[in-house]
N, C-alpha and C positions, 0 to 999 in steps of 0.2 A: 759367568765369572766377570765381575766388574773390575776393570783396571782403575786403581785410584788416580793414575796419571790422566785418564780421560776426563775425570771430574775437574781437575785443575785446568785443563785446556778449555773445557766448556765455561768455566768460571772466568777465564781471561777473555773470552769473546765479548766484544763490545758492540752489540747490535743496537740499532735505534729501536724505539718502541714499535710494536706491531702495526700501529696505524701508519707510521712513517715507512715501514717496510712495504706495506700494501701500496702506498702512494708511489713509491719508487718502482715497484713491480708494474703498476698500471702505466706509469710513464714509459717504461721500456716496452711494455706491450703495445702502447699506442705507436711508438716509433718502429716496432717490429714489422709493421705493414709497409710493403714497398711503395704503395700508392701514397700513403700519408708521408712517408719519408721523402719521396720526390717533391711533394708539395712543400714540406718544411724546408728542404734544401733549396728549392727555388726561391723561397721567401728570404733566404739569407742575403740575397743580392739587393733586393729592393721591394718595397710594398707594391702589391699588384691587386687589381680588381679580379673578380671571379673569371670573367671572360679571358683576360690575358693570362691568368694562371692556368686555366683550362687549356689554352693553346700551347703554353709552355710545356705542360706535362702530357699533352696528347690525350686529354679526356674531355668528356662532356661537361658543360658548366654545371648541370644538376648533380653529377657525380662529385665534382670538386666541391660544390656547396655542401653536400652531405658530409664529406670528409672534413671540411673546415668547421662545421658545427661540432664534430667530435673533438677536433684539435682545440677549438676554443673552450669547450667544456673542461678540458684538461689544462687550460692556461698555457698552451703552447703557442697559440696565435692570438692576435687581437685585431681589431679593425678600427679605422677612422672613417667617418662619413665625409664625403665631399659632394654636397648636393644630394643626389639620389644614389650616388655610387658609394660602395664600401671598398676601401683599400686595406688589404690584409698584410700583416707583417708579423715577424716573430714577437712573442710577448715580451721577452727581455734578452739580455746578452747571455744569460746562462744557457739558453737553448743553443745559441750559436757556438758557445764554448763546448757544450756537450757533443755537438755534431763534429766540431773540429777534432776533439780528442778521439772520438770514434773513428774518424777518417784516418788520423795519424796511426792509430792502433792497427787498423786493417792494412794500411800501407807498409807497416813494418814486416808483415808476414811474407 
C-alpha cells in the first residue's frame, strides 16, 4: 500500500545529482579516518613539511606521505615547493570551515 503523501515528500527532496552526492560521500569518507583527520587538523595551523608533520602526529614520514597522497588526490591538501622540500597546507578555506563546523557540532553534545 503506497501512501500518496510519501510521493509528495520524495518529490520535495532536493538532492544534488548523483555525481555530487558521490563526491561528498568520498570527502567525508576521507575525513572519517582518524590518521588523515589528525593530519588535516594539524595543517590548519600552518604549512608543514612531511618530517615536521610526521613528528606532530606521531607517525613515520612514509606513512604521512602515503596519507598526503590520498588527501591531495581528493583536493584536501596542496603543497608548495621550497627548494627540494614540499610544504603541505589545506587546499582552501572550505576545508578549514568544514573542520570548524564539525568541531562545533561535536562540542555541542
